[in-house]
N, C-alpha and C positions, 0 to 999 in steps of 0.2 A: 276402736277397741276390739272389733269383732274378727280380726284376722286370726287364723289358726296360730300364728306365731305369738301374737299378743295374748290370746287365750291360754296357750301353753305356759307363757311366762306368768300370767295371773294365777293359774291353778298351782304352779310350782311354788309361788311365793305365799299362797294362802294357807293359813293355819286354822282360822276360826270362821265359820259361817253361821250368822244369826238367821234363823228360819222363821219368818213372821207368817203366822197362819198355819203352822204345822198341825197335822192331825194325828190321832192315835189309832186310826183304823187302817189295817194293812192293805186294804183294797184302794185306798185313796192315794193319788199322786203326791199329795202333801205329806204323806208318810213314806211312800216308797222311794221318792227322790232323796229326801234327807237321809234315809237309811242307806241308800247307795253311797252318798257322800261320806257318811260316817265310816262305812266299810272301806272306802277308798282312802281313809286316813285323815279326813278332816274332823276337827272338833265342831260339834253341832251345839249351838246355843238356841234352844227352842223358845219361841215366843207365841203364847196363846193364853189368854186370860181364863179359858175354860178348862185347862189341863194343869195337873200338878206335876206330872212327869211324862216323858216320852223318850223312847230309844235309850232308856237308862240314864237320862239327864233330867235335872230339875228344870221345870218349865216356868218362865216368868211371864207376867201379864203384859209387859211393854218393853220396848227397846231401852227405855231409861233405866230398867232394872238389870240389864246385862252388865255384869261387873268386870268383864274382860275386854281387851281390844278386839274388834271385829274387823276382818278383812273384807268380807262380802256380806251384805244384807240381801237375803233371798226372799222375795215377796211372793207369797201364795194368797194374795188378797185381790178382790175384784178391783178393776181399774178405778172405780169411783172412790175407793178407800185410799188410794195412793197418796193424794195430797196430805191427808192427816199423818200418814207414816213419814212423809218427807219432813214435816215439821219436827217429828221425833228424831229422825235421822240427823237433821242439821244441829240438834242439841247434843249429839253423841261426842264424847271426848276420849280418845281421838276419833275423828271422822273415819268411816269405813273407806276403803279404796274404791269399792264398787257397790252399786245397787243393781241387783239382777232381778228383773221382773219376769216371772215364768211365762210360758207360752200362753198367749191370749191376753196378757196383761200389758197395758201401755198407757202412758199419760204424758203427752208432750210438754205441757207447762211444768209439770213436776220434774220431768227429766231435765229440763232447762235449768230449773232452780238448783238441782243437784250438780249439774255440770258447772254452773256459775260458782259453786262452792268448792270446785276442784275434785268432785267425785265422778268417776266414770259411770256410765249408765248403759245397761244392756236391757232391751225390752223385747217382749214377745218371743223369747227363746227358752228352751229347756236346758238348764245347767247340766243335767245328767246326760242328755243326748250329746251335748258339746263335749263334755268330759270323756264319755265313752268313745266318741269319734276321734278325739285327739290322742287318748292314752290307751284305747283298746278295752275290751271287756274284762281284761285281767284285773283292772282296778274296780273294786266293789263287786256287785253281782248283777 
C-alpha cells in the first residue's frame, strides 16, 4: 500500500478521515496534522471522549458514534491501545478502506486482523509527511 502511486490514489479517493485521539492544543501533532488534512480538503471526523469540538467539528467519544462513512481511520493513540480500537473499527459499517497509525505507532497482530478483514494498514508513518511529499506543500499549510 505504501508506494507513492498507491498513496496518491488513496489520498485522491479519500473524502473523510476519522482522527482517533485528536487533540485541541495547537502545539500537538494530534492537532496540527488533522488541521493540515482539513486545510488540504479532507473532512475530519474527530474522535476523543475528552473533547466536545475541535477544528470546528463536533467531536465524538468513539468510532461507533461517527455517523458517516470513513475512508481512513487515523490513529493518534499509543500502540498498546490499538487492539481496542481495532475491535471498534471492525464494527464500523461500512468498514474504512485504510487504518493509518501515525509515526511511532504500530501493532503487528492488530494490523493482521485489519488486513484479514480487507482493510489496508499503514503503520509508523506520518500521514501529513506523506501527503506533503506526494502533493507538495500547496495542499494545506
